[in-house]
C-alpha positions as CSV (number, residue, x, y, z in Angstrom):
1,M,102.9,111.3,74.7
2,T,102.6,109.1,71.7
3,E,105.4,106.9,70.4
4,T,106.1,104.4,67.6
5,A,109.2,102.4,67.0
6,S,110.3,104.9,64.3
7,A,108.7,108.2,65.4
8,K,109.6,110.8,68.1
9,P,107.2,111.2,71.1
10,E,104.4,113.7,70.6
11,K,102.4,115.6,73.2
12,T,98.9,114.4,73.7
13,P,96.4,117.3,73.5
14,N,94.7,118.4,76.7
15,I,91.2,117.1,77.0
16,L,88.5,119.0,78.9
17,P,85.1,117.3,78.4
18,S,82.3,118.2,80.7
19,T,81.5,114.9,82.4
20,Q,83.4,111.8,83.7
21,A,81.7,109.6,81.1
22,S,82.8,111.9,78.2
23,V,86.3,112.0,79.7
24,A,86.4,108.2,79.7
25,A,85.2,108.1,76.1
26,E,88.1,110.5,75.0
27,Q,90.6,108.5,77.0
28,M,89.7,105.3,75.2
29,Q,90.9,106.8,72.0
30,M,93.6,109.2,73.1
31,P,94.9,108.6,76.6
32,A,96.6,111.3,78.7
33,S,99.3,108.7,79.4
34,K,102.1,107.7,77.1
35,L,101.1,105.7,74.0
36,M,103.0,103.3,71.8
37,R,101.6,102.6,68.4
38,F,102.5,99.5,66.3
39,G,101.7,99.7,62.6
40,P,100.6,97.0,60.1
41,E,104.2,95.9,59.8
42,N,104.3,94.9,63.5
43,P,101.2,92.9,64.1
44,L,100.3,91.3,67.5
45,R,99.8,87.5,67.2
46,L,96.8,86.4,69.2
47,D,96.1,83.0,70.9
48,E,92.8,83.0,69.0
49,G,94.8,82.4,65.8
50,T,94.6,85.8,64.2
51,E,96.8,88.9,64.1
52,L,95.9,92.3,65.3
53,A,97.2,95.3,63.3
54,P,97.6,98.2,63.7
55,W,97.3,98.3,67.5
56,Q,98.4,100.4,70.4
57,I,99.3,100.2,74.0
58,A,98.8,103.0,76.6
59,Y,101.3,103.1,79.5
60,E,102.8,105.2,82.2
61,T,106.4,105.2,83.5
62,Y,107.8,106.5,86.8
63,G,111.4,106.9,87.9
64,E,114.5,106.7,85.6
65,L,116.0,103.8,83.7
66,N,119.6,103.2,84.7
67,E,122.4,103.2,82.2
68,D,122.6,99.4,82.1
69,K,118.8,99.2,81.8
70,T,118.7,96.7,84.6
71,N,116.3,98.4,87.0
72,A,112.9,98.2,85.2
73,I,109.9,96.9,87.0
74,L,106.7,96.0,85.2
75,V,103.5,96.4,87.3
76,C,100.5,94.5,86.0
77,H,97.0,95.7,86.9
78,A,93.9,93.8,87.9
79,L,90.6,93.4,86.1
80,T,89.3,97.0,86.2
81,G,92.7,98.7,86.8
82,D,94.7,100.9,84.5
83,Q,98.1,102.3,83.7
84,Y,97.8,105.0,86.4
85,V,99.4,102.9,89.2
86,A,101.0,105.8,91.0
87,S,99.6,109.0,89.4
88,E,96.2,110.7,89.2
89,N,93.6,109.0,87.1
90,P,92.5,111.5,84.4
91,V,88.9,110.1,84.4
92,T,88.2,109.9,88.2
93,G,90.7,112.3,89.5
94,K,91.7,109.8,92.2
95,P,95.3,108.9,93.1
96,G,97.0,105.9,91.5
97,W,95.4,102.6,92.5
98,W,98.7,101.3,94.1
99,S,100.3,104.5,95.3
100,M,100.8,103.0,98.7
101,M,103.1,100.4,97.1
102,V,104.6,102.4,94.2
103,G,106.4,105.7,94.7
104,P,109.4,107.5,96.2
105,G,110.7,105.4,99.1
106,R,107.9,102.9,98.7
107,P,108.6,99.1,98.3
108,V,108.4,99.5,94.6
109,D,110.7,102.6,94.8
110,T,110.5,105.2,92.0
111,D,113.7,106.7,93.4
112,K,115.6,103.5,92.6
113,Y,113.6,101.8,89.8
114,F,112.0,102.5,86.4
115,I,108.4,101.5,86.8
116,I,106.2,100.6,83.7
117,C,102.5,100.0,84.0
118,A,100.4,99.4,80.8
119,N,96.7,99.3,80.2
120,V,95.9,95.7,79.2
121,L,94.9,94.6,75.7
122,G,91.1,94.7,75.6
123,G,91.0,97.4,78.2
124,C,89.5,100.9,77.8
125,L,92.0,103.5,78.7
126,G,94.0,103.8,75.5
127,T,95.2,100.2,74.7
128,T,93.4,98.6,71.8
129,G,90.1,97.2,73.0
130,P,86.5,96.9,71.9
131,A,86.0,100.7,72.4
132,S,88.9,101.5,70.0
133,T,88.3,102.5,66.4
134,N,88.5,99.7,63.9
135,P,90.7,101.0,61.1
136,E,88.8,98.9,58.6
137,T,85.4,100.4,59.4
138,G,86.2,103.7,61.1
139,E,83.8,102.7,63.9
140,T,84.4,101.1,67.2
141,Y,85.3,97.5,67.2
142,G,82.6,96.3,69.5
143,L,82.4,92.6,69.4
144,D,84.4,92.5,66.1
145,L,87.6,92.6,68.2
146,P,89.0,89.1,68.5
147,V,88.7,87.6,72.0
148,V,92.0,88.2,73.9
149,T,93.8,86.1,76.5
150,I,96.2,86.7,79.4
151,G,98.9,85.4,77.0
152,D,97.9,88.1,74.5
153,M,98.1,90.8,77.2
154,V,101.6,89.7,78.1
155,R,102.7,89.4,74.5
156,S,101.6,93.0,74.0
157,Q,103.5,94.1,77.1
158,A,106.6,92.3,75.9
159,K,106.5,94.2,72.6
160,L,106.2,97.5,74.6
161,V,109.2,96.5,76.8
162,E,111.2,95.6,73.8
163,A,110.3,98.9,72.1
164,L,111.5,100.8,75.2
165,G,114.9,99.1,74.6
166,I,114.8,96.9,77.7
167,E,116.1,93.4,77.3
168,T,115.3,92.1,80.8
169,L,113.0,93.2,83.6
170,F,114.3,93.4,87.1
171,A,110.8,92.4,88.3
172,V,107.2,91.8,87.2
173,V,104.7,92.3,90.0
174,G,100.9,92.3,90.2
175,G,97.8,91.1,92.1
176,S,94.7,89.2,91.0
177,M,94.5,89.3,87.2
178,G,97.8,91.2,87.5
179,G,99.2,88.1,89.2
180,M,98.0,85.9,86.3
181,Q,100.1,88.2,84.0
182,V,103.1,87.8,86.3
183,L,102.9,84.0,86.1
184,Q,102.4,84.2,82.3
185,W,105.4,86.4,82.0
186,A,107.5,84.0,84.0
187,A,106.4,81.1,82.0
188,A,106.6,82.7,78.5
189,Y,109.7,84.8,79.0
190,P,111.7,83.3,81.8
191,E,114.9,84.8,80.4
192,K,113.5,88.3,80.6
193,V,112.2,88.2,84.2
194,F,114.7,88.3,87.0
195,A,112.1,88.4,89.8
196,A,108.3,87.7,89.9
197,V,105.8,88.6,92.5
198,P,102.3,87.2,91.9
199,I,99.9,88.3,94.7
200,A,96.4,87.0,95.5
201,S,96.3,85.1,92.3
202,G,96.3,81.5,90.9
203,P,97.4,79.3,88.0
204,R,93.9,79.2,86.5
205,H,90.5,80.6,86.9
206,S,88.3,78.3,89.0
207,S,84.8,77.2,88.0
208,Q,83.3,79.4,90.8
209,N,85.1,82.5,89.4
210,I,84.0,81.7,85.9
211,A,80.5,81.5,87.2
212,F,80.6,84.9,88.8
213,H,82.0,86.4,85.6
214,E,79.3,84.8,83.6
215,V,76.6,86.4,85.8
216,G,78.3,89.8,85.2
217,R,78.5,89.3,81.5
218,Q,74.8,88.2,81.3
219,A,73.8,91.3,83.3
220,V,75.6,93.5,80.7
221,M,74.2,91.6,77.7
222,A,70.6,91.6,79.2
223,D,70.6,95.4,79.2
224,P,68.5,96.5,76.2
225,D,71.0,99.4,75.7
226,W,73.8,96.9,75.1
227,C,72.5,96.6,71.5
228,H,74.4,93.3,70.8
229,G,77.6,95.1,71.6
230,Q,76.9,98.0,69.1
231,Y,75.8,100.5,71.7
232,A,78.4,103.1,70.6
233,K,77.0,103.1,67.1
234,E,73.5,103.6,68.6
235,G,74.5,106.3,70.9
236,K,73.6,104.3,74.0
237,R,75.3,102.9,77.1
238,P,74.3,99.8,79.0
239,T,74.8,101.4,82.4
240,K,72.2,99.3,84.3
241,G,73.7,96.0,83.2
242,L,77.3,97.0,83.8
243,S,76.4,98.5,87.2
244,V,74.8,95.2,88.3
245,A,77.9,93.3,87.0
246,R,80.1,95.5,89.1
247,M,78.0,95.1,92.2
248,A,78.1,91.3,91.9
249,A,81.9,91.3,91.4
250,H,82.6,93.7,94.2
251,I,81.1,91.3,96.7
252,T,83.7,88.7,95.7
253,Y,86.5,91.2,96.5
254,M,85.5,91.4,100.2
255,S,85.4,88.9,103.0
256,D,82.3,88.2,105.1
257,A,84.3,89.6,108.1
258,S,85.1,92.8,106.2
259,L,81.5,93.3,105.1
260,H,80.2,92.7,108.7
261,N,82.8,95.0,110.2
262,K,82.1,97.8,107.8
263,F,78.3,97.5,107.4
264,G,76.8,94.8,109.6
265,R,73.0,95.2,109.2
266,N,73.1,98.9,109.7
267,L,70.3,100.9,108.1
268,Q,71.1,103.6,105.5
269,D,69.9,107.1,106.7
270,R,66.8,105.8,108.4
271,S,65.7,104.4,111.8
272,R,63.6,101.5,110.6
273,I,63.1,99.3,107.6
274,T,60.7,100.7,104.9
275,F,59.0,97.4,103.8
276,G,60.0,98.3,100.3
277,F,62.9,97.9,97.8
278,D,64.8,101.1,98.4
279,A,68.3,100.7,99.8
280,D,67.3,100.1,103.5
281,F,70.7,98.7,104.4
282,Q,74.1,100.4,104.2
283,I,75.6,97.5,102.2
284,E,72.9,98.0,99.6
285,S,73.6,101.7,99.3
286,Y,77.4,100.9,99.1
287,L,77.0,98.4,96.3
288,R,74.7,100.7,94.3
289,H,77.3,103.5,94.7
290,Q,80.0,101.1,93.5
291,G,78.0,100.2,90.4
292,M,77.0,103.8,89.5
293,T,80.5,105.2,89.8
294,F,82.0,102.3,87.8
295,V,79.9,102.7,84.7
296,D,81.3,106.2,84.1
297,R,84.9,105.0,83.9
298,F,84.7,101.6,82.3
299,D,83.5,100.3,78.9
300,A,80.9,97.5,79.0
301,N,82.4,95.5,76.2
302,S,85.8,95.7,77.8
303,Y,84.3,94.2,80.9
304,L,83.2,91.2,78.7
305,Y,86.6,90.9,77.1
306,V,88.8,91.2,80.2
307,T,86.7,88.8,82.3
308,R,86.8,86.3,79.4
309,A,90.6,86.5,79.3
310,M,90.7,85.6,83.0
311,D,88.3,82.7,82.5
312,Y,90.5,81.2,79.7
313,F,93.7,81.4,81.8
314,D,95.0,77.9,82.7
315,L,98.7,77.7,82.9
316,A,98.9,73.9,83.4
317,T,96.8,73.1,80.4
318,A,99.0,75.3,78.3
319,H,102.0,73.2,79.4
320,G,100.9,69.6,78.8
321,G,98.6,69.5,81.8
322,K,101.4,69.8,84.4
323,L,101.9,73.2,86.1
324,A,105.5,72.5,87.0
325,N,106.3,72.3,83.2
326,A,105.6,76.0,83.0
327,F,108.6,76.8,85.2
328,L,111.1,74.1,84.2
329,H,114.7,75.4,84.2
330,S,113.5,78.9,85.2
331,E,116.1,81.1,86.9
332,T,113.5,83.7,87.9
333,R,113.2,84.4,91.7
334,F,109.6,84.1,92.9
335,C,107.7,85.6,95.8
336,V,104.2,84.3,96.0
337,M,101.7,86.0,98.4
338,S,98.2,85.2,99.5
339,F,95.7,86.4,102.1
340,T,93.9,84.3,104.7
341,T,90.3,85.6,103.9
342,D,90.6,85.8,100.2
343,W,88.0,83.4,98.9
344,L,88.2,84.6,95.3
345,F,91.8,83.4,95.0
346,P,92.3,81.3,98.2
347,T,95.7,80.4,99.6
348,S,95.3,76.9,98.2
349,E,95.7,78.3,94.7
350,S,98.9,80.1,95.6
351,K,100.2,76.9,97.2
352,D,99.5,75.1,93.9
353,V,101.9,77.6,92.3
354,V,104.5,77.2,95.0
355,R,104.4,73.4,94.8
356,A,104.8,73.6,91.0
357,L,107.8,75.9,91.4
358,N,109.3,73.6,94.0
359,A,108.8,70.7,91.6
360,A,110.6,72.7,88.9
361,A,113.5,73.4,91.3
362,A,112.8,77.2,91.1
363,N,113.8,79.8,93.6
364,V,110.6,80.6,95.5
365,S,109.4,82.1,98.8
366,F,105.8,82.1,100.0
367,V,103.9,84.3,102.5
368,E,100.3,83.9,103.6
369,I,99.3,87.3,105.1
370,E,96.8,87.4,107.9
371,S,94.0,89.9,106.9
372,S,90.3,90.2,107.4
373,R,89.9,92.2,104.2
374,G,89.5,89.5,101.6
375,H,90.8,89.7,98.0
376,D,91.0,93.4,98.0
377,A,93.7,93.3,100.7
378,F,96.5,93.6,98.1
379,L,95.3,97.1,97.3
380,L,94.9,98.2,100.9
381,D,97.1,99.3,103.8
382,E,98.5,95.9,104.9
383,P,101.9,96.4,106.6
384,E,103.0,92.8,106.1
385,L,102.3,93.1,102.4
386,F,104.6,96.1,102.1
387,K,107.2,94.5,104.4
388,T,107.3,91.3,102.3
389,M,107.5,93.2,99.0
390,R,110.3,95.5,100.3
391,G,112.3,92.5,101.8
392,F,112.0,90.4,98.6
393,L,113.0,93.2,96.3
394,T,115.9,94.1,98.6
395,G,117.3,90.6,98.3
396,A,116.6,90.5,94.5
397,A,118.3,93.9,94.0
398,K,121.4,92.7,95.8
399,A,121.5,89.6,93.6
400,R,120.9,91.9,90.5
401,G,123.6,94.3,91.6
402,I,121.3,97.4,91.8
403,P,120.2,99.6,94.7
404,A,117.6,98.2,97.2
405,P,114.3,100.0,97.8
406,G,114.5,103.0,100.2
407,N,113.5,102.7,103.9
408,G,110.1,104.2,103.5
409,E,111.1,107.8,104.4
410,T,109.7,110.6,102.4
411,H,111.6,111.4,99.2
412,S,111.2,114.0,96.6
413,P,109.2,112.7,93.6
414,A,111.2,110.9,90.9
């Protein structure tokens, strides 16, 4: 459904394109999810120094908002995630990307809480991004869209939350880039965040992570079908470059142990090496598959914009060079989580956040979870992750005066 601050929700028309890529193209403009539009009278101020108007944000909600509006949880998605945190993705047909965490009786319990998840600014599933139509030209923005930041993403979410009539959020949770958004929320709107759960994240993007992102961006831009960002106008898609970018990034999401355990040096559908450049090894075939499936659901320019937003994130620099300043006088309750084999956002970066929170006299708990699965562990079946989330939200709910999450038994859908 589509909403504005002054208009009643409308039904989004059913979309039945013939291919996944065409479905994705439709969803960029008119998502199957809820949609909040903001007109010229309600511009979004950007860190770049300009204002974006009109603009829109696509989002999904689960569960029901209580009468006091005190049970809302905002879930922030990672780099290539979307608003379909606990429901079927209309492009891929796959279940929600965090349906193990969010749902009836889950730690983020849709029987007890009102869950909001929005597609980030610069994304490509309905929120204003480079694939959106530029109202001034009638064509896609391409690179004419101003570069956005994590701060801009959070500012757009804050406008959505306000438009939904919610003054304070019970919790903001998310992993990876979602964790960056959680930290930005806590720093920018401490009075609006009762509890914060940043997972597998950090207070800034490291030089190594920026380097990996640059490799991906250069792969996209080196594709002749990128057309200097104007591929939509030319009727082309830089699939080869985006596929390589995804392959390189996907390696960083896994640990050496998880790659070895899953693939080793096993050959792909053959008994011996071919002395050629086909996918001899299973890991090669797996990465090629990841790249090929990614290009049909994600926009290449969005990949440039969202990776750049992560690169620019540096919470300490934004607060006088001292991270603790970002959390001074904060009454937000924090639970910081990391994973032992995550080398993209190692535990040391979570500990930097914890030390800053301690220096600011904030309420914080920290858990390092033993896992062999690397960075992607926050999206996978990790019992200690679910136990920690449930335990933290149970304590926070008691302090908030609202029901705790269920015990994990099966419940009817909210």
